[in-house]
C-alpha positions as CSV (number, residue, x, y, z in Angstrom):
1,M,0.0,0.0,0.0
2,A,1.5,3.3,-1.1
3,I,0.5,7.0,-0.8
4,P,-1.0,8.3,-4.0
5,V,1.4,10.1,-6.3
6,I,-0.3,12.7,-8.5
7,D,1.2,14.6,-11.5
8,F,0.0,18.2,-10.8
9,S,1.0,19.5,-14.2
10,K,-2.0,17.6,-15.6
11,I,-4.5,19.8,-13.7
12,E,-4.3,22.3,-16.6
13,G,-4.5,19.9,-19.5
14,D,-6.8,17.3,-21.1
15,E,-6.5,15.1,-18.0
16,R,-7.9,17.7,-15.6
17,E,-11.0,15.7,-14.6
18,K,-8.9,12.6,-13.9
19,T,-6.4,14.7,-11.9
20,L,-9.1,16.3,-9.8
21,A,-10.5,12.8,-9.1
22,Q,-7.1,11.7,-7.9
23,I,-6.8,14.7,-5.6
24,A,-10.3,14.0,-4.3
25,N,-9.4,10.4,-3.6
26,G,-6.2,11.5,-1.9
27,C,-8.2,13.9,0.4
28,E,-11.1,11.5,1.1
29,E,-9.4,8.2,1.4
30,W,-5.9,9.0,2.5
31,G,-5.5,12.5,3.9
32,F,-2.1,12.4,2.3
33,F,-0.8,12.4,-1.3
34,Q,2.3,13.4,-3.1
35,L,2.6,15.9,-5.9
36,I,5.1,15.7,-8.7
37,N,5.5,18.2,-11.5
38,H,4.1,20.8,-9.1
39,G,5.8,23.8,-10.7
40,I,8.6,24.4,-8.2
41,S,11.9,24.2,-9.9
42,E,14.3,21.4,-9.1
43,E,17.1,24.0,-8.9
44,L,15.4,25.7,-6.1
45,L,14.5,22.5,-4.3
46,E,18.2,21.4,-4.5
47,R,19.2,24.7,-3.0
48,V,16.7,24.2,-0.2
49,K,18.1,20.8,0.6
50,K,21.7,22.2,0.7
51,V,21.0,25.2,2.9
52,A,18.8,23.3,5.3
53,S,21.4,20.6,5.8
54,E,24.2,23.1,6.2
55,C,22.2,25.1,8.7
56,Y,21.7,22.0,10.8
57,K,25.4,21.0,10.6
58,L,26.8,24.5,11.3
59,E,24.2,25.9,13.7
60,R,21.9,23.3,15.1
61,E,23.8,20.0,15.6
62,P,26.1,21.1,18.5
63,F,23.0,22.2,20.5
64,F,21.1,18.9,19.8
65,K,23.9,16.9,21.4
66,N,23.0,18.6,24.6
67,S,19.3,18.7,24.1
68,K,16.6,17.4,26.4
69,P,15.8,14.2,24.5
70,V,19.5,13.2,24.4
71,K,19.9,13.8,28.1
72,L,16.7,11.9,28.9
73,L,17.8,8.9,26.8
74,N,21.3,8.9,28.4
75,E,19.6,8.9,31.9
76,L,17.6,5.9,31.0
77,L,20.6,4.0,29.6
78,E,22.6,4.8,32.8
79,V,20.1,3.1,35.0
80,K,19.4,0.4,32.5
81,S,15.7,1.1,32.5
82,D,13.3,-0.7,30.2
83,E,11.1,2.4,30.0
84,K,10.8,4.6,26.9
85,V,11.5,8.4,26.8
86,E,8.0,10.0,26.8
87,N,6.7,13.5,26.1
88,V,9.7,14.6,24.1
89,D,10.7,13.9,20.4
90,W,14.0,13.1,18.9
91,E,13.8,16.2,16.7
92,D,15.7,19.4,16.1
93,V,13.2,22.0,15.0
94,F,12.7,25.7,14.3
95,L,10.0,27.8,12.7
96,L,10.2,30.3,9.8
97,S,7.4,32.8,9.3
98,D,7.0,36.4,8.1
99,E,6.6,37.4,11.7
100,N,9.9,36.0,12.9
101,D,12.3,36.7,9.9
102,D,14.6,38.7,12.2
103,D,15.4,35.4,14.0
104,W,16.1,33.3,11.0
105,P,19.5,31.6,10.8
106,S,21.9,34.2,9.4
107,K,25.4,32.8,9.4
108,P,27.0,32.8,5.9
109,L,26.7,29.3,4.7
110,L,28.8,27.3,2.2
111,S,26.2,27.4,-0.5
112,S,26.1,30.0,-3.3
113,K,23.0,31.6,-1.8
114,H,22.4,32.1,1.9
115,F,19.8,30.4,3.9
116,Q,17.4,33.4,4.3
117,E,17.4,34.2,0.6
118,T,16.8,30.7,-0.5
119,M,14.1,30.0,2.1
120,K,12.2,33.2,1.4
121,E,12.1,32.3,-2.3
122,Y,11.0,28.7,-1.5
123,R,8.3,29.9,0.9
124,A,6.8,32.2,-1.7
125,E,6.6,29.4,-4.2
126,L,5.1,27.0,-1.6
127,K,2.4,29.5,-0.6
128,K,1.3,29.9,-4.2
129,L,1.2,26.1,-4.5
130,A,-0.9,25.9,-1.3
131,I,-3.5,28.2,-2.7
132,R,-3.6,26.3,-6.0
133,V,-4.2,23.0,-4.1
134,M,-6.9,24.6,-2.0
135,E,-8.7,25.7,-5.2
136,T,-8.7,22.1,-6.4
137,M,-10.3,21.2,-3.1
138,D,-12.9,23.9,-3.6
139,E,-13.8,22.5,-6.9
140,N,-14.0,18.9,-5.7
141,L,-16.2,19.9,-2.8
142,G,-18.5,22.0,-5.0
143,L,-17.5,25.2,-3.3
144,P,-16.9,28.6,-4.9
145,K,-13.4,29.1,-6.1
146,G,-11.3,30.6,-3.3
147,Y,-13.8,29.5,-0.6
148,L,-11.2,27.8,1.7
149,N,-8.7,30.6,1.2
150,K,-11.3,33.2,2.1
151,A,-12.3,31.2,5.2
152,F,-8.6,31.1,6.3
153,N,-8.4,34.8,5.9
154,G,-11.4,35.4,8.1
155,G,-13.7,36.1,5.2
156,E,-11.6,39.2,4.3
157,D,-9.7,39.9,1.1
158,E,-6.7,40.7,3.2
159,N,-3.7,38.4,3.5
160,T,-4.3,37.4,7.2
161,A,-3.9,33.6,6.9
162,F,-0.8,32.3,8.6
163,F,2.0,30.6,6.6
164,G,4.7,29.0,8.6
165,T,7.6,26.6,7.8
166,K,8.9,24.1,10.3
167,V,12.5,23.0,9.5
168,S,13.2,19.7,11.3
169,H,16.0,17.2,11.4
170,Y,15.8,13.8,13.0
171,P,19.4,12.8,13.7
172,P,20.5,9.1,14.0
173,C,19.4,7.6,17.3
174,P,21.5,5.0,19.0
175,H,18.4,3.5,20.7
176,P,15.4,4.1,18.4
177,D,13.3,1.7,20.4
178,K,13.4,4.0,23.4
179,V,12.3,7.3,21.8
180,N,9.8,8.8,19.3
181,G,11.1,10.7,16.3
182,L,7.8,12.7,16.4
183,R,4.8,11.4,18.4
184,A,1.6,10.5,16.5
185,H,-0.7,13.4,15.9
186,T,-3.0,15.1,13.5
187,D,-2.1,18.6,12.3
188,A,-4.1,21.5,13.8
189,G,-4.2,23.8,10.7
190,G,-5.2,23.7,7.1
191,V,-3.1,22.5,4.3
192,I,0.4,21.1,5.0
193,L,3.1,21.0,2.3
194,L,6.0,18.8,3.2
195,F,9.3,18.6,1.4
196,Q,10.6,15.5,3.0
197,D,14.0,13.7,2.8
198,D,14.2,11.7,-0.3
199,E,16.8,9.2,1.1
200,V,15.9,8.7,4.8
201,N,12.4,7.4,5.5
202,G,10.6,7.4,8.8
203,L,7.3,9.2,8.1
204,Q,4.2,7.0,8.5
205,I,0.5,7.5,8.4
206,L,-2.3,5.5,10.0
207,K,-4.4,3.9,7.3
208,D,-7.2,1.5,8.2
209,G,-5.5,0.7,11.5
210,V,-2.1,0.0,10.0
211,W,1.0,2.3,10.0
212,I,2.3,2.6,6.5
213,D,5.3,4.5,5.1
214,V,5.1,7.7,3.1
215,Q,7.6,6.6,0.5
216,P,10.5,9.0,-0.2
217,L,10.2,10.4,-3.7
218,K,12.8,12.9,-5.0
219,N,11.6,16.5,-5.1
220,A,8.0,15.6,-4.6
221,I,5.8,17.7,-2.3
222,V,3.7,15.7,0.2
223,I,0.3,17.2,0.9
224,N,-1.8,16.5,3.9
225,T,-5.0,18.0,5.3
226,G,-5.2,19.4,8.8
227,D,-8.1,19.6,11.3
228,Q,-9.5,22.8,9.8
229,I,-10.0,21.3,6.4
230,E,-11.8,18.4,8.1
231,V,-14.2,20.9,9.7
232,L,-14.7,23.1,6.7
233,S,-15.4,20.0,4.5
234,N,-17.8,18.8,7.2
235,G,-15.8,15.6,7.6
236,R,-15.6,14.7,3.9
237,Y,-11.8,15.2,4.1
238,K,-10.1,13.9,7.2
239,S,-7.0,15.0,9.1
240,V,-4.9,11.8,9.5
241,W,-2.7,10.5,12.3
242,H,0.9,10.5,11.4
243,R,4.3,10.0,13.1
244,I,8.0,10.0,12.5
245,L,10.1,7.1,13.7
246,A,13.5,7.5,15.3
247,L,16.0,5.6,13.2
248,P,19.6,4.3,13.9
249,D,21.0,5.6,10.6
250,G,20.7,8.8,8.5
251,N,19.8,12.3,9.4
252,R,16.3,12.8,8.2
253,R,15.5,16.3,6.9
254,S,11.8,17.5,7.0
255,I,10.6,20.9,5.8
256,A,6.9,21.2,6.5
257,S,5.0,24.4,5.5
258,F,1.6,25.1,7.0
259,Y,-1.1,27.3,5.4
260,N,-3.4,27.9,8.3
261,P,-6.3,30.2,9.2
262,S,-5.8,33.5,10.8
263,F,-6.1,33.2,14.6
264,K,-9.1,35.4,14.3
265,A,-10.8,33.4,11.6
266,T,-14.1,31.7,12.4
267,I,-14.2,28.1,11.2
268,E,-17.3,26.0,10.7
269,P,-18.5,23.5,8.1
270,A,-19.2,25.1,4.7
271,K,-23.0,25.9,4.5
272,E,-23.0,24.2,1.0
273,L,-21.9,20.9,2.6
274,V,-24.4,20.9,5.5
275,V,-27.4,19.4,3.8
276,Q,-30.7,20.0,5.6
277,K,-33.5,17.5,5.6
278,V,-37.1,18.7,5.5
279,E,-39.1,15.5,5.3
280,K,-40.0,15.7,9.0
281,E,-38.3,18.8,10.3
282,V,-35.2,20.9,9.5
283,E,-32.1,19.1,10.8
284,D,-28.7,20.7,11.2
285,L,-26.2,18.1,9.8
286,A,-23.1,20.0,10.7
287,K,-20.7,17.5,12.3
288,Y,-18.5,20.1,13.9
289,P,-19.0,23.2,16.0
290,K,-18.3,26.8,14.9
291,F,-15.3,28.3,16.6
292,V,-12.5,30.8,16.4
293,F,-9.2,29.2,15.2
294,G,-7.2,30.9,17.9
295,D,-9.4,29.2,20.5
296,Y,-8.8,25.9,18.8
297,M,-5.1,26.3,18.9
298,S,-5.2,27.0,22.6
299,V,-6.9,23.6,23.0
300,Y,-4.6,21.9,20.6
301,A,-1.5,23.1,22.4
302,E,-2.6,21.0,25.4
303,Q,-4.0,18.0,23.5
304,K,-1.9,17.7,20.3
305,F,-0.9,14.1,21.0
306,L,-4.4,13.0,22.2
307,P,-7.4,11.9,20.2
308,K,-8.7,14.8,18.1
309,E,-12.5,14.4,18.6
310,P,-12.4,15.7,22.2
311,R,-10.6,18.8,20.9
312,F,-13.6,19.8,18.8
313,Q,-15.8,19.3,21.9
314,A,-13.5,21.3,24.1
315,V,-13.3,24.2,21.7
316,K,-17.1,24.2,21.4
317,A,-17.2,25.0,25.1
318,V,-14.8,28.0,24.8
């Protein structure tokens, strides 16, 4: 069983309907799919790999060796405990956004273009791709073009949706049986675009009760849907449990970009997808509550690694 791979260049050609159907299947049956021929140049993607790897080696690796997960693992090994390190992940991570660009890594790197320049170019391309993917979701769901994007922007024409990029590395772990690379969770936000390592695996999704690998595919962009797409689609699209395994070999690179609603945006099932029955009496078939995304994130911060259904109930009570 393999994650669907979709040629996104065919969305503009004679195979548009077939490609839309493939995307619909990816959203409805998997919650994950991979895009190839997505329009982002291989030259840029190769630069992203280079600067991200160099950034980790030059700026991040020395600190990871003294990080909390390393210390906790060493403590377990010292007392020869059979327990597993809980509540931390074997992950080095930092966030890039327009709001924190003053804090981006800034040391001159070995590559021809610096980290900041390359990642700003990459993020601009990813954001455009996110909007294009969301427009295919609009079409497949029978919603007006731009519906999801407008919902993310709080119903405004302004650019208030949040676009963040999480740069992660999962270094080799000497005892991968004792730690999690990244604990199983669903993503809180909207559309996630992952540029994953094409040599080191470790990403898995839960499909029909079985953990399956998201196969590395060179220069593909992995798409998955977050909790807010599940709500807006009234459950037609699901956010899916996924995790990253700690591995004994390789240094897994993972660059995940999140196109999320504004914290002030109100999220609820699209009216067009809440069918009302009138045979006996009008019935509200919305499967999810109406809430402000910022309130949901407050709940998610406490319950990220717990079942998602109680999160929707908790935010309903906010």
